[in-house]
N, C-alpha and C positions, 0 to 999 in steps of 0.2 A: 555540561549542557549538550544537548543534541538539537537537531532542527526542530523537533516537536516542542522541546522546552523553550526555545527562542520564540517560536510562533505563539505559544501560550503566554509568554512574558509580555509580548507586545499586545496581545488581546486584553490582558489584565490592565495594562497601562491605558489603553484606549478606553476601557470601561471606567477606569478611575477618572480620566479627564472629562468624560461626558457626565458622570455622576456628580463631580465637583461643580461643574457649570450649572447643572439643573438644581443642585442644592442651593446655589446662590440665587437662582431665579425664584425658588420657593421661599427662601429665608428673607430676601429683600423684596417682599411683595409690594406692589404699587398701592398707594393709599387711594381709596375710593371715597369721593365726596358727592354732594348733591349735584354738583356740576359735572361729575364724571371722574375718571381716573387721572390722578396727577402724574402724567407721563414725564414731564420735565424733571421733576425731582427724582423720579425713579431712574430715569436714564443717567442722571448725574451720579447717583449712588451706584448704579451698576457699572459705570465706567471706572469708578474708583475700585470696585470689586474686581473688574477685569484686570486692572494693573496689578493688583495683589495676586490674582490668579496666574498671570503671566510670570511674575517673579518667583512665586512659590513653585510653579511647575518646572521652571528652568533649574532651580536649585535642587528640587526633589528628584527629577528624572535624569538629569545629566549624569549623576553617579550610577544610576541603574543602566543607562545606555552604555557607559564605559565598561561596566561589568559584562554586559551582553557582548559588546564588540571584542572585548579581550578574549572571549571564549572561541571566537570564530577561527583564528589561526590553528588552534589545537584540533578543532573538528575537522578542518580541511586536511591538515597534515596527517591525522590519524587515518582518514579515508585513503590517502595515498599509500600509507604503510600497509593498511589492510589489503588493498588491491595487489600490492607487491607480494605479500605473503600468501594470499589466496591463489595467485597465479603460479607461484612457485610450487605449492602443494598440488595444483592441477597438473602441471607439467611433469612433476616427478611421478604422480599417480598414473599418468598416461603413457609415458615413454620409459619409465624406470629410472632408478637412482644411479645407475652405473653409466648412463650415456654421457653425462657432462654437457655443459653448454658449448655450442659451436658458433655462437654469434660473435660479432665484432664489438668488443668492449671499448666503446669510444667515449673517453672522458668528456669530450666536448659536448656529446649528446646529452649526458646527464647534467652538465652545467647549464645547458640550454633549458632542460626540464626544470632545474632549480629556479632559474630566472622566471620561467613561465608560472611555476607554482607561487613564487613570491608575488608576481604580478597579479595572479588570480586572488590571492589573499588580500593584497593591498586594495584591489579594485572592489572586492566584496565588502571589506570594512569601510572603505570610502563611500560606497553607494549606500551602505546601511547608515552611516553617519549623516549623509544628506537626507535620507528618508526620515530619520529621527528629528532633524531640524524642521523638515517640512511638516511633520506630524504636529509638533507644538505650534508652529505658525498657523497651520490650518485650524487647530482648535481655537486659537486666539481670534482668528478672522471670523469663524462661525459664531463665537460669543459676541463679538462686536456687531455682526450682522443681525443677530437675534435682538439685541438691545434696540436697534432702530426699527426693525421690521415688526416688532410686537405692537408698536403704536399704530403702524400702517394698518395692520389687520384689525386692531381695535376700532379704528375710525371707519372701517368698512362694515361695522355692525355685527361682529362675531359674538358680542356679549361680554362674558366675564374675563377677568384678567387671566385666569388659567387657560381659557380657550384661545385667547390672543397669543399667549406664549406658546401653546401647543401648535398653533398654526405657523408661528415663526420658526419653530424648531423641527417641524415635521419632516422636511426634506433632509435636513442634517441627520436626524435620528434614523431615518429610513436607510440612509446610505452609510452611516458611520463616518469616521474620519478618513475620507478618501483623499490621500495626499500624493499618490504615485500615479503618474500617467505613463502608460505603455505606448509603444510606437504606433499602435493602431488607434490611439486616441482614447482608449478606455481608461477609466479611473479605478484605482484599487486602494484598499486599506493596507496599512503597513503590515498587519498580521499576515495577509495573503501574500504580499510581496516577500516578506522575510522568509516564510516557509519555502516559497519557490526558489529564492536566491540561494539559500543555504543548501537545499537539496540538490540544486543544479551544480553548484560549486563542488559539493562533496562528491557527486557522481563523476564530474570531470577529474577530480583528484584521484578517485578510485581507479578510473580508467588509465590515468597517467601511471599509477603504480603498477597496474597490470602490464602496460606497454613496456615499462622499463625492464621487467623480468623477461618478457618475450624478446626484447632486444638482446639481452644477455645470452639467450639461447638461440638466437638467429631465427626466431619464429615470427613471421610477419603476416600470416594469414589468419583471419578470424571468420567466424560464421555467426550471423545474427540468430539469436535463439527464437524458436517458434513457440510462442506461449499462447495461452488460451484467448487473450484479449489484447492484441496489439492495437496501438492507436492508428488511425487512418494515415497519418503522415509517415509512419514507419512501416506500414504494411508492405509497400513495394520492395523493401529490403529484407524482410523476415525470411529466414531460411537460406539466404544467399551468402556466398563466400565473398569477403572483401579483403583488399590489401590495406593493412593498417599503416598508412603513411602519416597519421596524426600523432599517435602515441608510441609507436615502436620503431619508427624510422624506415618503414617499408617503402617500396617504389614500384614502378611499372615493371621492373626487372623480375619481380616475384611471381609473375604470371599474367594471364589474360583476364584477370578479374577486375571489377570496378574498384576505384580508390575510395577509402573511407572519407577523405576530404570532399570528394564529389557527392557522396551520399549525404554528408552533413549539410552541404550547400543546398541540397534538395529537400532538407527538412528532418533528416535523421538526427536523433539526440537533441531535439528541441527542448526548451525549458520545461521542467516537470515531466520529462520523458521517463517511462517506466520500462522501456525495452533495454536489452543488453546483448552482449556477444560473448563467445568463448573462443579460445584458440582452436584453429583447425589444423590438424596434422594429416597431410595427404597420405593415404594408404593405411591410416590408423583410425581416424575419426569416422563415425558413421556418415555416409554420403549425405549431402544436404537435401532437405525436403522443403523446397520453396514453392510447392504447388498448393493452392487453396481451392477447394471445391466451391461451387456456387453457394452451397449451403453454409460452408464455413465463412465465406465472405459476408453473406447475409447476417450470420450470427454476430460477426465482428461489428457490423453496422448497427445492429439492434443493441448490442451490449454498450456500444459507444453512446447511442442515443439515451439508453437507460441511465448511464452514468451522468450524462449532461442534465437529464431531468432531475436526478437525485441531488446533484450539486445545486441546481436552481431551487429545489425544495428546501435545501439546507439554508441557502441565502435568504429565502423568504421567511423561514422560521426565525432566523437571527434578526432580520429586519423588524418583524412585528414584535419580537421579544424586546428589542430596544425601545420601540414605541410604547409597549405596555409598561415597561419598567420605569421610564423617565418622563412620560407625559404627566401633566399636572391635573388635568380635568378627570374626575372619577369616571364619567361616562366614556371618555376616550380610552382610558386605561382598560375598561371592561371590554370595549369593542376590539381593541388591539389584542388583548389576551385571548379572546375567542378566535381571532384570525390566526394567532400563533398556534393555538391548539389544532386548528384545521390543518395547518401545514405540518404539524408534528406527525399527523397520521395520514400522510399522503399514501395513496394506494398505487405504488408502482411496483418495483421489484421487491419492495420492502414489506408487501402485504399490509397488515394493520399496525406495523411497527413504526415508531417515530424515527425521524431521520437520525437523531442522536443514538437511538437504540440500534439502528441499522449500522451506523458507523462503528459502534462498540462491538457488534457481532463480527464485523470484518477486521477489527483491530488485531485479533490473534494472528491473522494472516499478513499483517503489515510487514513483518520481517521474515516472511516465509520465502526462502530462496531455493526453489525447487531445482533439482537436477534437470537440465534441458532434455527434451525427448531424444536428441541425437547423441546423448551421452549416458543416459540413465541405465540402459541395458549393459553396456560395457563396464561401467563402474560397479554396479551391483553384482554382475557376474564375477568380476575379479575379487570383490570383497567377500563374496559368499564362499569362496574356495576354502579359506581358513576355517570358517564356521562349519562347513561340511566335514572337514577333517576332524573336527572336535567331537562329532557325533558318534554315538555307539552304533553298532550294527542294528540293534533293536529300534533305535530312533530313526535311522535311515529307512528301515523297512516300513515303519509307521507312516512316514511322509510319502514314500512310494505307493503304499497301499491307499492312502488318502486320495492321491491323484488318479489311480487306476487299480481296480480290483478285478482280476480275471473272473469271468462268468457273471458279473453283475448286469442287471438290466434296469432301465428306467421304470418307475421312479423309486427303485429300491437299491440304489447303488450304495457302496460302503459309506462314502462321505455324506450321503443323504440320511442314512440310518444313524450315523454318528451325530450329525448336527441336529437331527430330529430329536434324539434323546437329550442332548444338551438344552434344547429349547423347551423340553417338557412335553413334546408332541408324541413321544414314544416311551414305553416303560423303561425303567432303569435296567441296564444290561451290564454285567460285570466285565465281560470281555471288551465291550465298547468303551466303558469307563476307563479301563486300563489303557486302551489306545489313546483316548483323549488326554489322559495324564502324560503319557509318553510324548505325544505331539507337543503339548504345551511346554514341557520341560525342554524339548529340543529347540523350540522357538525362542524360549527365554535365554538360551545360551547366546543368542544373537541380539545385537542392538543396532538399530538403524543409525548410520553415521551421517546421513544427509536428509534434508527435507525432500520428500518425494510425493508427486501427485500420482495417484493410481485410479483405476477405472473398474467399475463393476456394473454390468447391465443385467437386469432381471425382468421377468415377465409380469410380476405382480407388484403393485404399489405397497411395498413393505412398510412405508413410513406415512401412510395416509392419516394416522391419528396424531402425528407430530407436527409442530409448527416451528418457525424459525426461532432459534435460541434454545430449544429444548435439548437437554442432555439425557442420553439413554445408554443402556448397556446391551451389547450383543452377546448373548450367552454362548453362541456357536463360534466356530472358526469362520473367518471371512476371506474368501478367495478373490483376489483382484489382479488386474494386469497393469504393469507400469507403462505399457504402450497402448495408446488409445485405440488404434486400429486392431489390436490383438484381442480386445474385449469382445465377448460374444454379442452378436447383434440381437438385442431384445428391446422391448418397448421402453422400459424405464432406465434412464442413463444416470448412474450414480458416480459422482466425482468425489474422491476421498483425498483429503490433504493429510498426509502422515508426516509429522514433524520429526526432526532428528531426535533419537532416543525412543521412538515408538517400538513396542514389542511386536516384531514381525520378522519374516525371513524370506529371502529370495530363493525360490526352490527350483529354478529352471533345470539345474543339472540332476535333480532327483525326480523330476516329473516325467510322466509318460507323454505329456504334451508340452514339450519345451517351448514351442512357438507361442504359447499363451503368455510367456514372460510373467509368470505368476509370483506375486508378492502375497504371502499368506499371513494374515493378521491373527494374533492369538485370541483364544476364546476369552470371554469376559472383558473385552476391550470397551472403553468408554468413548462415545462419540457425541459431538455437538452438531446440531443442524445449523448450517450457515445460511442456506437459502433453499427454497422450493419454488419451482416455476414450471407449471404444467407437468411434463414427464421428466424434468431434469432436477436432480437433487444434489446439493453440495454438503458434504460432511467433513468435519475435522476430528481427527483422533486426539483425544485428551490424554496427556501423559502425566 
């Protein structure tokens, strides 16, 4: 199991609890006589059904809860192990395998971490157990409340039995089984809480594993990654160097940088936080870029608002979905289904796509762990060295010629002629076809070892006839930059997510223009449109 599986399991259980209750309401329908509905007999029958409902649920779901809870320690422990191994690979990759650790291997430190991890696991399982108990209790309470409220609504003149029950269950169905109260007073369903709790605990465990490896090497400085959409709480710390006194035992002696503990007290690494950090090696790592332009800050704010709107739309769709599925009155079901359909096709960043379709379009990027901007050039430059050595003289020449061909003039440069032929805009040319084959063979000798975000700006809207979710093939080679500011300044901004394993090559050392930090994607690559918003396009390489 992972955090997504656990969240889905609780969603299924919640749906089953609601469906079972509403089946009882439909099955044990109140008898209607000339004098009206016999509510007294109906209530007595429903109270007996409630007792059976309570016993059956306790027996049925306690076993499922135990299975879910038993998977939590393994999820958290695996995250800690993964963090430790990933950090080891990062350190060896950055400073070399011959250096050896220089940290103080303090057994007491690791024992403390073990105790912290055990406490984290115990607390997560205990909280989940309490939430599960609250879920069943809340379902029972809502059932009992419905039994008595149905008569109240019937006496107010709502009409039929079905309408009375729908009125009594409307608030409950709209909200779902909300049984968890956060510190700010807001109520949440267990599905939402479980996803947040497991993701947060797993992230803390991952960071613990990373910190343990840094401790072994005596590395206590970290830099907060500058990603495209940091949350407002974490924005003040993005791109800054911090002393990790939380996970790797750093202290104020490590420099004049802020402490991680102080940053966390100010909001960094809040529940559901998506930001992260990497180890900072003075004199080796790329200097921090903690400056945000006004345009970038505005974009962060807009992206955050869009995300909040999308989450709201998703909740509204789920709300009317429950009302449509479980209401008894046919007219109510029809009205709620119509409202659900309206929320399915909200027109925000999703275009005409339903919120579920939008979520599915983003799902391929859910596990996309891109190299941060402050590391991507160093890593790709180092890894490209062995690939370049494997190339023949002919292949190196083809790449060099692609980036610059002496005597060429716009718009008839070598790479423009070559790609024009591949697209079918120019007649077939034997010499160009041979260069295309040579280039492609050279690129296919390399395989991307990391997830990488790259950038490609163009003057024309090349994707005007495509919509979100479309998959298409680029017949030509695609030049991109792995550094956003190195991309050419043109009207349409294309962001490309290239996952590990993509057929492409980092050609800085062979390029006439090394400062472009070029990642060259092979011809005939497949792409999926993730989103289009005015002059900004997001694509994903399909491998």
